[in-house]
Residue frames relative to the residue before (quaternion, step in Angstrom):
aa qw qx qy qz dx dy dz
M 1.0000 0.0000 0.0000 0.0000 0.00 0.00 0.00
K 0.5586 0.6218 -0.3933 0.3830 3.59 1.14 -0.58
E 0.6355 0.5322 -0.3289 0.4525 3.58 0.99 -0.85
H 0.6513 0.5181 -0.3160 0.4556 3.57 1.01 -0.79
L 0.6566 0.5011 -0.3071 0.4727 3.58 0.97 -0.84
L 0.6164 0.5525 -0.3502 0.4384 3.59 1.02 -0.72
K 0.6065 0.5499 -0.3521 0.4537 3.59 1.10 -0.67
I 0.6583 0.4976 -0.3028 0.4768 3.58 1.00 -0.85
K 0.6623 0.5143 -0.3117 0.4468 3.59 0.88 -0.91
K 0.6139 0.5380 -0.3399 0.4671 3.58 1.08 -0.68
I 0.6613 0.4982 -0.3011 0.4731 3.58 0.98 -0.87
L 0.6034 0.5528 -0.3560 0.4512 3.60 1.04 -0.71
R 0.6654 0.4868 -0.3064 0.4757 3.59 0.94 -0.83
E 0.6532 0.5254 -0.3157 0.4447 3.58 0.96 -0.85
K 0.7590 0.3632 -0.1896 0.5060 3.58 1.01 -0.82
D 0.3710 -0.7494 0.4657 0.2895 3.57 1.34 0.04
A 0.3732 0.7088 -0.5008 0.3279 3.57 0.96 0.94
D 0.5059 -0.6709 0.4581 0.2900 3.57 -1.16 0.62
A 0.8164 -0.0449 0.0811 0.5700 3.58 1.02 -0.75
F 0.2954 -0.6847 0.6289 0.2201 3.51 -1.37 0.37
W 0.1137 -0.8060 0.5804 0.0226 3.56 -0.78 1.05
L 0.0225 -0.8019 0.5963 -0.0310 3.56 -0.84 1.04
A 0.1970 -0.7753 0.5933 0.0900 3.56 -0.66 1.16
N 0.0661 -0.7768 0.6261 0.0134 3.56 -0.94 0.94
L 0.0777 -0.8477 0.5248 0.0047 3.53 0.16 1.32
E 0.7106 -0.4498 0.3306 0.4283 3.56 -1.29 0.41
K 0.8633 0.0787 -0.1004 0.4883 3.55 -0.96 1.02
S 0.3530 0.7410 -0.5112 0.2550 3.62 1.12 0.37
G 0.2928 -0.8084 0.4681 0.2042 3.57 1.14 -0.63
Q 0.5401 0.6370 -0.4165 0.3592 3.61 1.20 -0.12
P 0.3658 -0.7717 0.4813 0.1975 3.60 -0.89 0.89
G 0.3609 0.7851 -0.4572 0.2104 3.59 1.26 0.05
T 0.6582 0.5078 -0.3156 0.4575 3.57 0.93 -0.88
Q 0.6587 0.4933 -0.3075 0.4776 3.58 0.94 -0.84
Y 0.6221 0.5571 -0.3354 0.4362 3.58 0.99 -0.82
L 0.7511 0.4072 -0.2161 0.4726 3.58 0.91 -0.92
S 0.8280 0.2630 -0.0953 0.4860 3.57 0.96 -0.83
G 0.4697 -0.6535 0.4624 0.3722 3.59 1.12 -0.64
F 0.5300 0.6484 -0.4003 0.3720 3.60 1.27 -0.23
T 0.2277 -0.8196 0.5182 0.0888 3.57 -0.69 1.14
G 0.5578 0.6205 -0.3917 0.3878 3.59 1.24 -0.12
S 0.4168 -0.6663 0.5425 0.2966 3.54 -1.33 -0.15
D 0.7306 0.3946 -0.3166 0.4586 3.56 -1.33 -0.07
S 0.5021 0.6160 -0.4564 0.4002 3.53 0.49 1.21
H 0.1857 -0.7240 0.6441 0.1625 3.50 -1.37 0.23
L 0.1548 -0.7792 0.6033 0.0701 3.55 -0.91 0.96
V 0.0694 -0.7831 0.6180 0.0095 3.57 -0.82 1.05
V 0.0640 -0.7997 0.5969 -0.0120 3.56 -0.61 1.20
T 0.1112 -0.7738 0.6209 0.0580 3.58 -0.79 1.03
K 0.7093 -0.4410 0.3178 0.4488 3.58 -1.28 -0.04
N 0.7590 0.3923 -0.1923 0.4827 3.57 1.19 -0.52
N 0.8247 0.0160 0.0282 0.5646 3.60 1.05 -0.64
A 0.2892 -0.7294 0.5868 0.2000 3.54 -1.36 -0.10
T 0.1105 -0.7897 0.6028 0.0267 3.54 -1.09 0.81
L 0.1711 -0.7672 0.6114 0.0914 3.55 -0.97 0.92
L 0.1563 -0.7776 0.6055 0.0652 3.55 -0.80 1.06
T 0.1820 0.7690 -0.5983 0.1324 3.57 -0.82 0.98
D 0.5034 -0.6583 0.4621 0.3157 3.58 -1.26 0.07
G 0.7915 -0.3918 0.2225 0.4130 3.54 -1.35 0.12
R 0.5799 0.6059 -0.3767 0.3933 3.59 1.11 -0.56
Y 0.8036 0.2940 -0.1099 0.5057 3.56 1.03 -0.85
L 0.3862 0.7802 -0.4448 0.2104 3.57 1.29 -0.12
K 0.6961 0.4626 -0.2844 0.4696 3.60 0.78 -0.98
T 0.6334 0.5329 -0.3260 0.4567 3.56 0.98 -0.86
A 0.6591 0.5255 -0.3073 0.4415 3.55 0.90 -0.96
K 0.6779 0.5031 -0.3028 0.4424 3.58 0.86 -0.93
I 0.6352 0.5126 -0.3233 0.4789 3.58 1.15 -0.59
E 0.7635 0.4561 -0.2056 0.4084 3.55 0.88 -1.01
V 0.7672 0.4611 -0.2224 0.3864 3.60 0.90 -0.84
G 0.4530 -0.7215 0.4457 0.2749 3.60 1.18 0.09
E 0.8520 -0.1413 0.1237 0.4887 3.57 -0.80 -1.06
I 0.4847 0.6619 -0.4464 0.3572 3.61 1.21 -0.11
E 0.4686 -0.6743 0.4949 0.2843 3.57 -0.95 0.90
V 0.1428 -0.7763 0.6103 0.0669 3.57 -0.94 0.93
I 0.0598 -0.8087 0.5850 -0.0105 3.57 -0.79 1.06
D 0.3503 -0.7130 0.5753 0.1948 3.55 -0.98 0.95
V 0.3583 -0.7557 0.5036 0.2166 3.58 -0.64 1.06
G 0.3358 -0.7747 0.4864 0.2248 3.57 1.24 -0.22
K 0.7902 -0.3036 0.2364 0.4770 3.54 -0.96 -0.88
L 0.5101 0.6361 -0.4285 0.3893 3.58 1.24 -0.04
T 0.4838 -0.5921 0.5315 0.3645 3.56 -1.22 0.38
F 0.6378 -0.5123 0.3904 0.4223 3.56 -1.20 0.39
G 0.6301 0.5606 -0.3336 0.4212 3.56 0.97 -0.86
D 0.6865 0.4688 -0.2809 0.4797 3.57 0.86 -0.96
F 0.6554 0.5214 -0.3198 0.4430 3.55 0.94 -0.87
I 0.6725 0.4850 -0.2970 0.4736 3.57 0.91 -0.91
K 0.5905 0.5707 -0.3676 0.4365 3.58 1.05 -0.72
V 0.6737 0.4951 -0.2930 0.4639 3.58 0.85 -0.99
N 0.7373 0.4490 -0.2456 0.4410 3.57 0.79 -1.02
L 0.6460 0.5018 -0.3347 0.4679 3.59 0.99 -0.73
S 0.6429 0.5132 -0.3203 0.4698 3.57 1.01 -0.80
K 0.6472 0.5363 -0.3133 0.4419 3.57 0.97 -0.91
K 0.7547 0.3724 -0.1996 0.5019 3.58 1.00 -0.82
S 0.4016 -0.7417 0.4507 0.2924 3.58 1.33 0.10
L 0.3168 0.7342 -0.5277 0.2865 3.54 0.91 0.97
K 0.0267 -0.8522 0.5206 -0.0460 3.55 -0.24 1.29
K 0.7540 0.3093 -0.1693 0.5542 3.57 1.10 -0.69
I 0.0285 -0.8499 0.5220 -0.0663 3.55 -0.17 1.36
L 0.2544 -0.7589 0.5870 0.1217 3.55 -0.87 1.05
I 0.0145 -0.7908 0.6118 0.0016 3.58 -0.98 0.86
D 0.3479 -0.6470 0.6190 0.2781 3.51 -1.37 0.23
G 0.3171 -0.8131 0.4615 0.1594 3.56 -0.14 1.32
S 0.6004 0.5518 -0.3716 0.4439 3.59 1.20 -0.30
L 0.7388 0.3715 -0.2104 0.5213 3.60 1.28 -0.32
T 0.7318 0.3270 -0.2062 0.5613 3.59 0.99 -0.79
S 0.3933 -0.7898 0.4251 0.2018 3.55 -0.40 1.28
F 0.6440 -0.5194 0.4124 0.3813 3.53 -1.31 0.47
S 0.6525 0.5187 -0.3244 0.4471 3.59 0.97 -0.83
S 0.6210 0.5306 -0.3443 0.4629 3.61 1.05 -0.69
V 0.6494 0.5155 -0.3081 0.4665 3.56 0.99 -0.87
E 0.6589 0.5188 -0.3125 0.4461 3.57 0.92 -0.90
K 0.6357 0.5321 -0.3329 0.4494 3.59 1.00 -0.77
I 0.6578 0.4896 -0.3096 0.4814 3.58 1.00 -0.78
K 0.6440 0.5252 -0.3278 0.4495 3.58 0.96 -0.81
E 0.6086 0.5463 -0.3482 0.4582 3.56 1.12 -0.65
K 0.6956 0.4710 -0.2627 0.4748 3.57 1.06 -0.78
I 0.7918 0.1490 -0.0546 0.5898 3.59 1.01 -0.83
S 0.2665 -0.8332 0.4665 0.1308 3.56 -0.04 1.30
D 0.7575 0.4014 -0.2206 0.4651 3.60 1.00 -0.73
I 0.4202 0.7023 -0.4771 0.3202 3.60 1.20 0.33
E 0.2447 -0.7537 0.5920 0.1470 3.59 -1.10 0.72
I 0.1623 -0.7923 0.5849 0.0624 3.55 -0.71 1.13
I 0.1251 -0.7732 0.6192 0.0552 3.57 -0.81 1.05
N 0.1997 -0.8063 0.5491 0.0922 3.57 -0.60 1.13
N 0.0162 0.7664 -0.6415 0.0286 3.56 -0.96 0.93
N 0.2337 -0.8137 0.5191 0.1176 3.56 0.11 1.32
D 0.8529 0.1361 -0.1335 0.4860 3.55 -1.11 0.84
L 0.2287 0.8005 -0.5193 0.1929 3.58 1.18 0.51
L 0.7198 0.4408 -0.2628 0.4675 3.58 0.79 -0.99
K 0.5906 0.5579 -0.3745 0.4468 3.59 1.08 -0.62
E 0.6596 0.5004 -0.3029 0.4719 3.57 1.00 -0.84
I 0.6539 0.5150 -0.3129 0.4576 3.58 0.94 -0.89
R 0.6996 0.4969 -0.2678 0.4381 3.57 0.98 -0.89
R 0.4536 0.7019 -0.4496 0.3152 3.62 1.22 -0.18
I 0.7458 0.3479 -0.1951 0.5336 3.58 0.88 -0.96
K 0.2504 -0.7981 0.5350 0.1187 3.56 -0.60 1.14
T 0.4339 -0.6527 0.5533 0.2821 3.55 -1.19 0.64
Q 0.6757 -0.4759 0.3577 0.4347 3.58 -1.26 0.20
E 0.6331 0.5277 -0.3332 0.4580 3.58 1.05 -0.73
E 0.6447 0.5093 -0.3205 0.4714 3.59 0.98 -0.81
I 0.6455 0.5260 -0.3218 0.4507 3.58 0.96 -0.85
K 0.6211 0.5355 -0.3397 0.4605 3.60 1.02 -0.74
L 0.6697 0.4895 -0.3001 0.4710 3.59 0.97 -0.83
L 0.6419 0.5066 -0.3195 0.4788 3.59 1.04 -0.75
Q 0.6213 0.5296 -0.3368 0.4691 3.58 1.05 -0.72
K 0.6550 0.5100 -0.3113 0.4625 3.58 0.96 -0.85
A 0.6402 0.5170 -0.3260 0.4654 3.60 0.95 -0.84
A 0.6591 0.5024 -0.3034 0.4703 3.57 1.02 -0.82
E 0.6227 0.5377 -0.3368 0.4579 3.60 1.00 -0.78
I 0.6372 0.5279 -0.3192 0.4619 3.57 0.98 -0.87
S 0.6633 0.5134 -0.3032 0.4523 3.57 0.93 -0.92
C 0.6607 0.5108 -0.3120 0.4531 3.57 0.89 -0.91
L 0.6630 0.5043 -0.3042 0.4621 3.58 0.94 -0.87
A 0.6576 0.5089 -0.3095 0.4614 3.58 0.93 -0.90
F 0.6409 0.5313 -0.3299 0.4451 3.58 0.98 -0.82
K 0.6477 0.5179 -0.3225 0.4564 3.58 0.93 -0.86
K 0.6688 0.4901 -0.2945 0.4752 3.57 1.05 -0.77
L 0.6187 0.5544 -0.3411 0.4398 3.60 1.19 -0.49
L 0.5463 0.6885 -0.3861 0.2801 3.58 1.01 -0.81
P 0.6780 0.4950 -0.3311 0.4308 3.68 0.79 -0.80
F 0.6587 0.5169 -0.3102 0.4503 3.60 1.20 -0.43
I 0.5806 0.5730 -0.3756 0.4399 3.59 1.27 -0.20
K 0.3397 0.7278 -0.5217 0.2877 3.57 -0.26 1.28
V 0.6961 -0.4635 0.3495 0.4224 3.53 -1.29 0.36
G 0.7955 0.3454 -0.2502 0.4305 3.55 -1.02 0.88
V 0.6309 0.4941 -0.3634 0.4752 3.61 1.16 -0.32
S 0.4479 -0.7103 0.4779 0.2579 3.58 -1.09 0.66
E 0.6403 -0.5136 0.4092 0.3985 3.54 -1.29 0.39
I 0.6716 0.5014 -0.3059 0.4516 3.58 0.89 -0.91
Y 0.6057 0.5434 -0.3543 0.4606 3.60 1.06 -0.68
L 0.6788 0.4866 -0.2938 0.4650 3.58 0.87 -0.93
A 0.6249 0.5414 -0.3403 0.4479 3.58 1.03 -0.77
K 0.6864 0.4707 -0.2819 0.4773 3.58 0.90 -0.93
K 0.6249 0.5270 -0.3357 0.4680 3.58 1.05 -0.74
L 0.6533 0.5136 -0.3104 0.4616 3.58 0.96 -0.86
E 0.6216 0.5333 -0.3392 0.4627 3.58 0.98 -0.81
S 0.6614 0.5126 -0.2969 0.4600 3.56 0.91 -0.96
L 0.6739 0.4995 -0.2925 0.4591 3.58 0.94 -0.88
L 0.6033 0.5567 -0.3573 0.4455 3.59 1.06 -0.69
F 0.6765 0.4687 -0.2907 0.4879 3.57 0.93 -0.90
E 0.6239 0.5483 -0.3308 0.4479 3.57 1.02 -0.82
C 0.7216 0.4434 -0.2351 0.4768 3.58 1.08 -0.76
G 0.7283 -0.4733 0.2345 0.4366 3.58 1.24 0.13
A 0.4419 0.6884 -0.4727 0.3276 3.60 1.21 0.04
E 0.3170 -0.7311 0.5714 0.1960 3.56 -1.15 0.66
G 0.7802 -0.0293 0.0105 0.6248 3.54 1.33 -0.13
L 0.5182 -0.5987 0.4972 0.3547 3.54 -1.34 -0.07
A 0.4821 -0.6379 0.5088 0.3191 3.57 -1.04 0.73
F 0.7326 -0.1701 0.1383 0.6444 3.55 1.19 -0.75
N 0.6317 -0.5106 0.3964 0.4280 3.58 -1.23 0.21
P 0.5026 -0.6811 0.4295 0.3148 3.62 -0.71 0.99
I 0.2885 -0.7089 0.6176 0.1811 3.52 -1.22 0.69
I 0.0403 0.7540 -0.6532 0.0568 3.56 -0.76 1.10
A 0.0955 0.8167 -0.5543 0.1290 3.57 -0.35 1.24
S 0.0674 -0.8304 0.5529 -0.0087 3.57 -0.40 1.24
G 0.8370 0.1843 -0.1335 0.4976 3.53 -1.22 0.56
K 0.8445 -0.0831 0.0882 0.5216 3.56 -0.93 -0.95
N 0.5844 0.5895 -0.3739 0.4137 3.60 1.12 -0.55
G 0.5647 0.6196 -0.3732 0.3975 3.57 1.22 -0.43
A 0.5688 0.5907 -0.3806 0.4274 3.58 1.26 -0.24
L 0.6347 0.4772 -0.3231 0.5148 3.59 1.32 -0.13
P 0.4041 -0.7595 0.4463 0.2464 3.63 -0.30 1.20
H 0.7933 0.1878 -0.0997 0.5705 3.60 1.01 -0.77
A 0.0689 0.8352 -0.5378 0.0919 3.55 0.86 1.00
T 0.3608 -0.6913 0.5818 0.2310 3.54 -1.22 0.63
P 0.5153 -0.6490 0.4478 0.3359 3.63 -0.79 0.91
S 0.1413 -0.8068 0.5729 0.0295 3.56 -0.90 0.99
E 0.6561 -0.4898 0.3911 0.4203 3.54 -1.33 -0.16
K 0.3872 0.7288 -0.4830 0.2928 3.59 1.27 -0.02
K 0.3037 -0.7625 0.5479 0.1616 3.55 -0.94 0.94
L 0.5443 -0.6265 0.4543 0.3237 3.55 -1.09 0.74
E 0.1583 -0.7902 0.5888 0.0612 3.54 -1.04 0.88
K 0.6086 -0.5657 0.4151 0.3706 3.54 -1.18 0.57
G 0.7884 0.3085 -0.2380 0.4761 3.56 -1.00 0.86
E 0.5846 0.5788 -0.3687 0.4328 3.58 1.29 0.11
L 0.3576 -0.6524 0.6099 0.2730 3.48 -1.44 0.21
V 0.1633 -0.7681 0.6115 0.0972 3.57 -1.16 0.62
V 0.2278 -0.7629 0.5942 0.1142 3.57 -0.71 1.13
I 0.0412 -0.8012 0.5964 -0.0274 3.59 -0.77 1.08
D 0.0284 0.7988 -0.5917 0.1045 3.57 -0.38 1.32
F 0.2040 0.7981 -0.5253 0.2132 3.59 -0.54 1.11
G 0.0315 -0.8014 0.5958 0.0423 3.55 -1.31 0.09
A 0.3616 -0.7095 0.5662 0.2128 3.52 -1.28 0.51
S 0.2474 -0.7115 0.6282 0.1947 3.53 -1.30 0.40
Y 0.0292 0.7917 -0.6070 0.0618 3.54 -0.88 1.03
K 0.8259 -0.1246 0.0196 0.5496 3.56 -0.56 1.24
S 0.7250 -0.4854 0.1950 0.4480 3.52 0.98 1.12
Y 0.6481 0.4511 -0.3424 0.5092 3.62 1.22 0.20
V 0.2824 -0.8208 0.4901 0.0793 3.54 -0.95 0.95
S 0.2886 -0.6985 0.6193 0.2127 3.50 -1.38 0.26
D 0.0790 -0.7738 0.6266 0.0476 3.54 -1.30 0.33
M 0.2088 0.7727 -0.5769 0.1628 3.57 -0.64 1.09
T 0.1223 -0.7760 0.6147 0.0710 3.55 -1.23 0.52
R 0.0106 0.7516 -0.6594 -0.0097 3.51 -1.14 0.77
T 0.2295 -0.7451 0.6103 0.1403 3.54 -1.21 0.60
I 0.1572 -0.8197 0.5508 0.0074 3.55 -0.69 1.21
A 0.3415 -0.7173 0.5671 0.2174 3.57 -1.13 0.67
V 0.2577 -0.7280 0.6148 0.1600 3.54 -1.03 0.87
G 0.8003 -0.0730 0.0029 0.5952 3.56 0.00 1.27
K 0.7380 -0.3924 0.3001 0.4597 3.55 -1.32 -0.19
I 0.1971 -0.7879 0.5750 0.0990 3.59 -0.92 0.94
S 0.6526 -0.5418 0.3740 0.3751 3.56 -1.29 0.39
P 0.6444 -0.5093 0.3941 0.4124 3.60 -1.23 0.35
T 0.6148 0.5556 -0.3490 0.4376 3.60 1.06 -0.71
L 0.6859 0.4645 -0.2818 0.4842 3.58 0.87 -0.95
T 0.6170 0.5447 -0.3428 0.4529 3.58 1.06 -0.73
K 0.6467 0.5151 -0.3132 0.4672 3.58 0.98 -0.87
I 0.6491 0.5128 -0.3207 0.4614 3.57 0.93 -0.89
Y 0.6564 0.5156 -0.3196 0.4485 3.57 0.88 -0.93
N 0.6964 0.4807 -0.2822 0.4521 3.58 0.79 -0.99
S 0.6255 0.5367 -0.3332 0.4580 3.58 1.11 -0.66
V 0.6585 0.4880 -0.3039 0.4856 3.58 0.97 -0.87
L 0.6332 0.5272 -0.3322 0.4591 3.58 0.99 -0.80
E 0.6433 0.5138 -0.3194 0.4692 3.59 0.96 -0.83
A 0.6546 0.5093 -0.3070 0.4667 3.57 0.97 -0.88
Q 0.6806 0.5006 -0.2951 0.4462 3.56 0.87 -0.97
E 0.6830 0.4746 -0.2937 0.4711 3.58 0.89 -0.87
S 0.6231 0.5291 -0.3382 0.4662 3.59 1.09 -0.65
G 0.6430 0.5147 -0.3152 0.4714 3.57 1.03 -0.79
C 0.6548 0.5156 -0.3082 0.4587 3.58 0.92 -0.93
K 0.6452 0.5758 -0.3189 0.3879 3.56 0.99 -0.89
I 0.7439 0.4142 -0.2459 0.4632 3.63 0.97 -0.70
I 0.4730 0.6883 -0.4455 0.3225 3.60 1.23 -0.16
R 0.3109 0.7030 -0.5975 0.2283 3.55 -0.87 1.06
S 0.6516 -0.5115 0.3809 0.4106 3.56 -1.23 0.35
G 0.7783 0.3744 -0.2690 0.4264 3.56 -1.04 0.83
I 0.6365 0.5093 -0.3648 0.4498 3.62 1.12 -0.34
Q 0.5750 -0.5619 0.4573 0.3803 3.55 -1.22 0.42
A 0.5170 -0.6417 0.4665 0.3215 3.58 -0.93 0.89
S 0.6332 0.5562 -0.3259 0.4282 3.56 1.07 -0.75
D 0.5775 0.6015 -0.3822 0.3982 3.61 1.15 -0.49
V 0.5993 0.5490 -0.3624 0.4562 3.59 1.11 -0.64
D 0.6451 0.5098 -0.3016 0.4827 3.55 0.99 -0.90
K 0.6543 0.5400 -0.3067 0.4316 3.55 0.94 -0.95
V 0.6572 0.5167 -0.3086 0.4538 3.58 0.93 -0.90
C 0.6556 0.5107 -0.3126 0.4602 3.59 0.94 -0.88
R 0.6776 0.4899 -0.2949 0.4624 3.57 0.93 -0.89
K 0.6056 0.5652 -0.3561 0.4325 3.58 1.05 -0.71
I 0.6564 0.5010 -0.3096 0.4715 3.58 0.96 -0.85
L 0.6892 0.4724 -0.2933 0.4645 3.58 0.87 -0.90
T 0.5873 0.5516 -0.3632 0.4679 3.59 1.16 -0.56
K 0.6159 0.5602 -0.3306 0.4445 3.58 1.02 -0.84
H 0.7516 0.3607 -0.1923 0.5178 3.57 1.09 -0.74
D 0.4860 -0.6963 0.4037 0.3406 3.60 1.29 0.37
L 0.5431 0.6292 -0.3883 0.3980 3.58 1.05 0.75
E 0.4220 0.7493 -0.4509 0.2391 3.61 1.22 -0.18
K 0.6386 0.5483 -0.3415 0.4183 3.62 0.99 -0.72
Y 0.6729 0.4750 -0.2954 0.4841 3.58 1.25 -0.32
F 0.5548 0.5498 -0.3956 0.4831 3.57 1.33 0.13
I 0.0125 -0.8906 0.4492 -0.0701 3.55 0.11 1.35
H 0.7215 0.3385 -0.2763 0.5370 3.60 1.14 0.41
S 0.6602 -0.4895 0.3693 0.4338 3.57 -1.26 0.06
T 0.6177 -0.5993 0.3804 0.3386 3.56 -1.24 0.41
G 0.8210 -0.1602 0.1147 0.5359 3.59 1.07 -0.50
H 0.2122 -0.7530 0.6152 0.0978 3.52 -1.39 -0.09
G 0.5663 -0.5648 0.4610 0.3844 3.53 -1.28 0.18
I 0.1174 -0.7576 0.6306 0.1208 3.56 -1.29 0.34
G 0.1199 0.7755 -0.6120 0.0987 3.55 -1.25 0.47
M 0.7960 -0.0594 0.1011 0.5939 3.55 -0.40 -1.24
E 0.7326 0.2595 -0.1759 0.6041 3.56 1.28 -0.42
V 0.5532 -0.6403 0.4224 0.3248 3.53 -1.14 0.59
H 0.7530 0.2146 -0.1729 0.5975 3.60 1.23 -0.33
E 0.1273 0.7777 -0.5972 0.1498 3.54 -0.43 1.27
L 0.6044 -0.4903 0.4456 0.4424 3.54 -1.31 -0.13
P 0.5920 -0.1455 -0.7862 -0.1015 1.54 -2.24 1.13
S 0.4845 -0.5988 0.5335 0.3493 3.53 -1.32 0.23
I 0.1950 -0.7475 0.6235 0.1208 3.56 -1.02 0.84
S 0.3292 0.7483 -0.4841 0.3120 3.55 0.26 1.31
S 0.6982 -0.4866 0.3272 0.4107 3.56 -1.29 0.23
N 0.7598 0.3466 -0.2014 0.5119 3.59 1.10 -0.61
A 0.3559 0.7301 -0.5083 0.2861 3.62 1.20 0.33
S 0.2649 -0.8112 0.5079 0.1174 3.58 -0.77 1.04
S 0.6534 0.5482 -0.3180 0.4141 3.60 1.18 -0.36
K 0.4359 -0.6495 0.5511 0.2905 3.52 -1.36 0.30
L 0.5275 -0.6111 0.4790 0.3447 3.56 -1.16 0.55
K 0.1783 -0.7944 0.5769 0.0654 3.55 -1.10 0.79
T 0.5996 -0.5606 0.4356 0.3694 3.54 -1.17 0.65
G 0.7712 0.3308 -0.2569 0.4793 3.57 -0.87 0.97
E 0.5372 0.5701 -0.4318 0.4472 3.58 1.23 -0.03
V 0.1854 -0.7472 0.6248 0.1299 3.56 -1.19 0.59
I 0.0024 0.8345 -0.5431 0.0926 3.55 -0.51 1.24
T 0.3768 -0.6830 0.5640 0.2710 3.53 -1.34 0.20
C 0.1326 -0.7249 0.6639 0.1272 3.52 -1.33 0.37
E 0.1611 0.8357 -0.4870 0.1962 3.57 -0.27 1.28
P 0.0242 0.7994 -0.5991 0.0393 3.61 0.44 1.09
G 0.0222 -0.8045 0.5935 0.0003 3.55 -1.18 0.54
V 0.2159 -0.7380 0.6239 0.1395 3.53 -1.30 0.40
Y 0.0459 -0.8095 0.5835 -0.0459 3.56 -0.83 1.07
I 0.0124 0.8158 -0.5738 0.0717 3.57 -0.46 1.22
N 0.4569 -0.7067 0.4751 0.2571 3.56 -0.61 1.18
D 0.8396 0.1697 -0.1732 0.4862 3.54 -1.12 0.86
L 0.6937 0.4046 -0.2941 0.5182 3.59 1.25 0.23
G 0.5534 -0.5976 0.4059 0.4145 3.56 0.78 -1.01
G 0.3675 -0.7368 0.5270 0.2105 3.55 -1.24 -0.31
V 0.1737 -0.7374 0.6417 0.1194 3.49 -1.42 0.30
R 0.1115 0.7521 -0.6474 0.0528 3.56 -0.99 0.86
I 0.0597 -0.7654 0.6405 0.0174 3.54 -1.05 0.84
E 0.0191 0.8326 -0.5471 0.0844 3.56 -0.64 1.13
D 0.0417 -0.7583 0.6502 0.0211 3.50 -1.10 0.89
S 0.3098 -0.6923 0.6106 0.2279 3.54 -1.34 0.33
L 0.0542 -0.8334 0.5483 -0.0435 3.56 -0.79 1.06
I 0.3524 -0.6884 0.5911 0.2291 3.55 -1.16 0.71
V 0.3540 -0.7228 0.5531 0.2154 3.58 -0.83 0.98
T 0.0630 -0.7927 0.6063 0.0106 3.57 -0.84 1.01
K 0.7303 -0.4355 0.2944 0.4363 3.56 -1.31 0.19
N 0.8259 0.2271 -0.0817 0.5096 3.57 0.86 -0.95
G 0.8143 0.0023 0.0012 0.5804 3.59 1.22 0.19
S 0.4804 -0.6369 0.4909 0.3502 3.55 -0.85 -0.95
L 0.2904 -0.7094 0.6100 0.2008 3.53 -1.34 0.31
N 0.2901 -0.7827 0.5323 0.1411 3.56 -0.55 1.21
L 0.2991 -0.7905 0.5147 0.1440 3.57 -0.61 1.17
T 0.7746 0.3504 -0.1610 0.5014 3.58 1.15 -0.55
N 0.4190 0.7274 -0.4621 0.2858 3.60 1.16 0.42
N 0.4585 0.6784 -0.4455 0.3620 3.56 1.28 0.27
V 0.6789 0.3971 -0.2769 0.5520 3.56 1.34 0.01
E 0.5484 -0.6591 0.4223 0.2941 3.55 -0.77 1.11
K 0.2298 -0.7747 0.5716 0.1425 3.58 -1.05 0.78
K 0.5040 0.5833 -0.4518 0.4489 3.59 1.21 -0.18
L 0.6513 -0.5738 0.3224 0.3776 3.55 -1.01 0.83
I 0.2084 -0.7535 0.6161 0.0962 3.54 -0.84 1.10
V 0.1431 -0.7869 0.5978 0.0547 3.57 -0.78 1.05
M 0.1248 -0.8024 0.5824 0.0375 3.57 -0.70 1.12
């Protein structure tokens, strides 16, 4: 966490701000506070200055906070409202110029503080933490690698259960169970199991539909390990499939491998998308590719950078991204193949290549 706080302190110096303030209200779901401090609870305020950091929370989370945040000062707000408490402490420390991430700290929270401290200056930097979180530390990469290892192992254990007559929902529940059995502490998201025509829905919800011979099954899932997630997709054949489905599968595989091959630090993120689309265009399938090629992953399953046709940023060493082209044809089905990769100076490291991408027939 120290490395993460140092990033904030550097920005404070660059912007000549006195402090960074992050509100983490009940059920906000944002991982920013945990990213900076290690605190996993909710209902807290984190104040980071150029010299130190302070976490404000109430009695429900006090013991947890003191265990989780290490050297960060933890203060019990007691019976005061957060607004009153922050007023006293900001005034005491002469903190007048406050930096916030407006995408995480709400307008209403800011207004409440302004009511308490009339001469405070709020500087808004939307998506500040999303940008900071793009580059992973070595410790974060180790956790992402572990989450990916768990996913690969669980998928291999799922394969014998993929057969004619089992339902999508059965496979989804079995996969969830296997993820936990293999070491997951949670799910990155609810697994997507989409067979036959349901495969034409990129984010299909598993149903009672039973697998049939000659179908493809799209399986998109991920594990959560110590708050970091994996994301991978494989498409499996249930028995022998038609030449049409085989062509679609091989075309998506060619596109996905071509996209993975060019990933490296310094290239435009949009170039990865462009390469995948070029391959699918060659096979007259590009019009069925209806989403972006990928995204960053970390504490959340969708982070920066975006790997899309309109992405304006370049890839950077230490980012962890997905490459997941897909083809979705109504009344026929779909194919998606997805890996998670660490961007390196001269290429990438595939975290999910421990599972075969050539068509698996069950």
